[in-house]
VEXSE-918953 format. One line per field, with one value per residue (C-alpha): x, y, z. Coordinates in steps of 0.2 Angstrom, whole numbers, plus 5000, padded with zeros to 4 digits. Layout:
px: X; ...
py: Y; ...
pz: Z; ...
This chain:
px: 5262; 5264; 5259; 5271; 5262; 5276; 5290; 5304; 5301; 5316; 5314; 5328; 5322; 5331; 5319; 5315; 5300; 5283; 5276; 5291; 5295; 5277; 5275; 5290; 5283; 5267; 5276; 5287; 5271; 5266; 5283; 5293; 5312; 5313; 5331; 5334; 5349; 5354; 5367; 5381; 5375; 5357; 5348; 5338; 5324; 5333; 5332; 5314; 5303; 5296; 5311; 5314; 5324; 5339; 5336; 5331; 5316; 5299; 5294; 5308; 5307; 5288; 5290; 5304; 5298; 5302; 5315; 5334; 5347; 5363; 5373; 5383; 5392; 5381; 5392; 5406; 5406; 5410; 5395; 5383; 5390; 5385; 5367; 5366; 5372; 5360; 5345; 5350; 5356; 5351; 5339; 5323; 5312; 5325; 5327; 5314; 5319; 5307; 5313; 5308; 5325; 5327; 5345; 5354; 5363; 5347; 5338; 5328; 5337; 5354; 5348; 5338; 5354; 5361; 5345; 5332; 5317; 5321; 5306; 5308; 5295; 5299; 5288; 5289; 5281; 5274; 5273; 5285; 5298; 5297; 5297; 5281; 5277; 5260; 5258; 5261; 5250; 5236; 5235; 5231; 5217; 5204; 5202; 5210; 5197; 5183; 5191; 5185; 5178; 5192; 5192; 5204; 5210; 5210; 5214; 5214; 5227; 5223; 5237; 5236; 5248; 5233; 5241; 5258; 5248; 5237; 5253; 5261; 5248; 5246; 5265; 5264; 5250; 5259; 5275; 5265; 5256; 5272; 5280; 5265; 5266; 5284; 5281; 5269; 5279; 5297; 5296; 5302; 5293; 5297; 5284; 5282; 5270; 5267; 5260; 5250; 5243; 5237; 5229; 5220; 5215; 5207; 5197; 5191; 5186; 5176; 5167; 5175; 5182; 5166; 5157; 5168; 5167; 5149; 5140; 5151; 5151; 5164; 5160; 5156; 5166; 5153; 5164; 5162; 5146; 5147; 5145; 5129; 5122; 5119; 5134; 5142; 5151; 5142; 5146; 5140; 5135; 5151; 5162; 5166; 5163; 5157; 5155; 5138; 5135; 5119; 5123; 5113; 5095; 5098; 5110; 5097; 5083; 5094; 5098; 5080; 5074; 5089; 5085; 5067; 5065; 5051; 5039; 5053; 5057; 5039; 5039; 5054; 5048; 5031; 5039; 5051; 5043; 5058; 5059; 5072; 5073; 5084; 5102; 5101; 5086; 5095; 5109; 5098; 5090; 5107; 5106; 5089; 5093; 5109; 5100; 5089; 5103; 5114; 5101; 5099; 5117; 5121; 5108; 5117; 5134; 5144; 5141; 5122; 5124; 5135; 5123; 5108; 5118; 5124; 5106; 5099; 5114; 5119; 5135; 5145; 5163; 5171; 5184; 5201; 5219; 5231; 5237; 5219; 5217; 5232; 5227; 5209; 5203; 5204; 5205; 5223; 5230; 5236; 5217; 5217; 5227; 5233; 5244; 5258; 5271; 5289; 5306; 5314; 5333; 5334; 5316; 5311; 5295; 5280; 5264; 5266; 5255; 5256; 5245; 5227; 5222; 5214; 5215; 5205; 5215; 5232; 5243; 5252; 5271; 5278; 5282; 5301; 5307; 5315; 5334; 5348; 5357; 5368; 5362; 5361; 5376; 5387; 5373; 5366; 5383; 5386; 5369; 5364; 5380; 5389; 5404; 5417; 5423; 5439; 5429; 5417; 5431; 5439; 5423; 5422; 5441; 5438; 5423; 5411; 5400; 5396; 5389; 5376; 5377; 5384; 5374; 5356; 5357; 5354; 5370; 5360; 5369; 5363
py: 5375; 5361; 5343; 5329; 5322; 5325; 5320; 5313; 5322; 5334; 5349; 5360; 5378; 5391; 5406; 5424; 5435; 5427; 5412; 5400; 5404; 5402; 5386; 5380; 5386; 5377; 5361; 5364; 5367; 5349; 5342; 5342; 5346; 5362; 5367; 5385; 5388; 5406; 5417; 5421; 5438; 5436; 5436; 5450; 5449; 5446; 5464; 5468; 5479; 5479; 5478; 5475; 5487; 5475; 5478; 5460; 5458; 5453; 5449; 5436; 5428; 5427; 5417; 5406; 5399; 5380; 5379; 5376; 5387; 5383; 5398; 5395; 5407; 5403; 5413; 5400; 5383; 5374; 5382; 5377; 5360; 5359; 5364; 5351; 5338; 5343; 5342; 5325; 5317; 5299; 5298; 5290; 5305; 5318; 5323; 5338; 5355; 5370; 5387; 5402; 5405; 5399; 5395; 5382; 5375; 5370; 5364; 5349; 5339; 5342; 5337; 5322; 5316; 5314; 5307; 5298; 5301; 5320; 5331; 5350; 5363; 5380; 5395; 5407; 5424; 5419; 5402; 5407; 5411; 5430; 5441; 5445; 5448; 5449; 5467; 5466; 5450; 5458; 5473; 5462; 5452; 5467; 5467; 5484; 5491; 5485; 5487; 5500; 5512; 5509; 5510; 5506; 5524; 5525; 5507; 5502; 5489; 5478; 5476; 5458; 5448; 5437; 5428; 5425; 5417; 5406; 5401; 5396; 5384; 5377; 5374; 5365; 5354; 5350; 5345; 5333; 5326; 5323; 5315; 5304; 5298; 5295; 5283; 5273; 5273; 5278; 5292; 5310; 5325; 5342; 5354; 5372; 5384; 5402; 5416; 5422; 5405; 5404; 5421; 5418; 5401; 5407; 5420; 5406; 5396; 5411; 5414; 5430; 5425; 5417; 5433; 5443; 5430; 5423; 5439; 5451; 5462; 5471; 5468; 5486; 5494; 5494; 5501; 5490; 5482; 5463; 5459; 5449; 5449; 5461; 5467; 5484; 5493; 5504; 5517; 5517; 5531; 5530; 5532; 5513; 5504; 5487; 5475; 5467; 5452; 5444; 5432; 5417; 5417; 5413; 5428; 5439; 5434; 5437; 5455; 5459; 5453; 5462; 5479; 5477; 5481; 5468; 5482; 5491; 5474; 5472; 5490; 5488; 5472; 5479; 5495; 5486; 5469; 5460; 5445; 5449; 5431; 5430; 5436; 5443; 5454; 5459; 5465; 5475; 5484; 5486; 5505; 5505; 5491; 5500; 5516; 5507; 5497; 5513; 5523; 5509; 5507; 5526; 5528; 5515; 5512; 5497; 5488; 5489; 5483; 5469; 5463; 5464; 5455; 5441; 5438; 5437; 5428; 5442; 5439; 5455; 5460; 5476; 5485; 5486; 5490; 5476; 5483; 5484; 5466; 5460; 5470; 5465; 5450; 5434; 5425; 5432; 5427; 5412; 5408; 5402; 5386; 5391; 5405; 5404; 5416; 5412; 5421; 5424; 5430; 5448; 5450; 5445; 5438; 5439; 5431; 5418; 5407; 5388; 5380; 5386; 5368; 5359; 5340; 5331; 5320; 5325; 5335; 5350; 5353; 5370; 5383; 5385; 5402; 5407; 5402; 5414; 5413; 5398; 5392; 5374; 5374; 5361; 5350; 5349; 5346; 5332; 5323; 5326; 5325; 5315; 5326; 5324; 5338; 5341; 5343; 5355; 5365; 5366; 5373; 5386; 5391; 5393; 5404; 5393; 5391; 5400; 5397; 5407; 5425; 5430; 5447; 5445; 5463; 5462; 5463; 5464; 5459; 5459
pz: 4989; 4977; 4973; 4970; 4955; 4943; 4955; 4945; 4929; 4925; 4914; 4908; 4906; 4896; 4896; 4898; 4901; 4905; 4894; 4896; 4914; 4919; 4910; 4920; 4936; 4933; 4930; 4946; 4956; 4952; 4958; 4942; 4944; 4934; 4931; 4925; 4915; 4919; 4912; 4925; 4932; 4925; 4908; 4900; 4912; 4928; 4933; 4927; 4938; 4951; 4962; 4980; 4990; 4987; 4968; 4967; 4954; 4962; 4944; 4942; 4959; 4957; 4941; 4946; 4963; 4966; 4952; 4953; 4945; 4937; 4931; 4915; 4903; 4888; 4876; 4877; 4868; 4884; 4892; 4878; 4878; 4897; 4893; 4879; 4891; 4904; 4892; 4885; 4901; 4900; 4915; 4911; 4916; 4909; 4891; 4891; 4886; 4888; 4880; 4871; 4864; 4846; 4844; 4833; 4848; 4856; 4840; 4842; 4829; 4837; 4854; 4847; 4839; 4857; 4864; 4853; 4864; 4867; 4870; 4866; 4868; 4859; 4862; 4848; 4844; 4827; 4819; 4805; 4819; 4817; 4833; 4843; 4861; 4870; 4866; 4848; 4847; 4857; 4845; 4831; 4840; 4839; 4858; 4861; 4849; 4860; 4878; 4889; 4876; 4864; 4845; 4831; 4832; 4851; 4856; 4875; 4880; 4894; 4908; 4910; 4898; 4894; 4879; 4888; 4902; 4890; 4880; 4897; 4902; 4884; 4884; 4901; 4895; 4879; 4888; 4899; 4884; 4876; 4891; 4893; 4875; 4877; 4892; 4881; 4864; 4868; 4856; 4859; 4851; 4844; 4851; 4844; 4851; 4844; 4855; 4840; 4837; 4855; 4854; 4837; 4842; 4858; 4847; 4836; 4852; 4859; 4842; 4838; 4822; 4816; 4822; 4810; 4796; 4796; 4803; 4794; 4809; 4821; 4839; 4847; 4861; 4875; 4889; 4905; 4900; 4898; 4880; 4876; 4894; 4908; 4919; 4923; 4936; 4948; 4961; 4980; 4991; 5001; 4985; 4982; 4966; 4962; 4947; 4945; 4933; 4929; 4915; 4920; 4923; 4941; 4943; 4934; 4946; 4961; 4955; 4951; 4969; 4978; 4969; 4970; 4952; 4947; 4941; 4931; 4922; 4917; 4911; 4900; 4893; 4888; 4881; 4870; 4867; 4876; 4888; 4901; 4906; 4890; 4891; 4874; 4878; 4894; 4884; 4872; 4887; 4896; 4897; 4905; 4917; 4922; 4926; 4938; 4947; 4947; 4956; 4968; 4972; 4973; 4987; 4998; 5006; 5001; 5017; 5015; 4997; 5002; 5015; 5003; 4988; 5000; 5006; 4988; 4981; 4968; 4958; 4962; 4967; 4974; 4964; 4973; 4970; 4972; 4989; 4995; 4989; 4999; 5014; 5015; 5005; 5014; 4997; 4996; 5013; 5022; 5026; 5008; 5007; 4990; 4998; 5011; 5018; 5012; 5014; 4997; 4998; 4993; 4995; 5013; 5019; 5008; 5002; 4989; 4979; 4974; 4961; 4962; 4960; 4975; 4975; 4988; 4999; 4992; 5003; 4996; 4999; 5004; 4991; 4988; 4985; 4969; 4969; 4968; 4952; 4952; 4969; 4963; 4951; 4959; 4965; 4947; 4939; 4952; 4952; 4934; 4924; 4937; 4937; 4951; 4962; 4952; 4936; 4944; 4951; 4934; 4927; 4941; 4938; 4920; 4922; 4913; 4928; 4944; 4961; 4970; 4971; 4988; 4987; 4980; 4973; 4954; 4943; 4927; 4910; 4893
């Protein structure tokens, strides 16, 4: 489900992998007309796992919902000229390019020579243009040395491509900021966003770089403990596992009351001269607190713990697999207005998410499934470039463009 707040804004997206497609998806969720420029037969990520039984990528279709697709042979000059023409088409709300493909024929100066108010957003690996991906940036952040008991010599990578995601949302915001400024000034903008800059700036925002520089210390790896407060995972009597967080004082009071550990808290405070109303002191005493909560949880099944925690307002959550989440959690179901069931060609009916934003009094529009490659080729050529039927037919005959795949099975090409 989407909102039509960006209706009329047209964005040409030439992209692969996560950051740029997710940025385009975010803009499409708010009503922008996002036109994917696809290679005939698919680009380098078109067949990326996981795959449906038809061999269509669930990854690709997930990131490209709500967009239109034009399939072009980008290896040929005629195909590249079409992309340039699409990017610089004179419509008032056009003239926006989103890409993570650094190539001379999509350079800002070249496009701006054809349209003065051109906006381009290029997502790069590093600020100097050298290659980097989420995995190679993450290893430099220091986080794998403090994740899940990791160390520099035995790092633990997290599965979530966090820097790609952060970069995507930063890119979407930057495009909107530039488009807003263009409406006021009439000027375009050349935007460059480096994945590593996003990651390292987040480290600085969260105090991690200052911790290393000002305090001269490395943050320790503390397993599943929450750094700087109290929080940890615990097992239940029936073999389940939950995560408990007591970061704020209110959360801490709720946990103490639920587990009936008021006397234990007093004992710990007297023994160590601590005040467990303070999150820093709770962090210092985390092992002793955890031992008490662990014993309490291990004597009780999950249902009983849930009931007690709900009564006292404890902040906690159950560990699940993704399949268990989809099958049992109402937050990931059509009961949640963020989700709906759609039918994607080559995939079938499945749960899909629109934007997680909820706007009071503004109606959502249905989520549109990801397009087939070239599904909108003729419509885009006719409506954006104003080409007539003979001209479009000639492009097809010469193999410069292609229409929708008749068979959604992946035909992957490098």
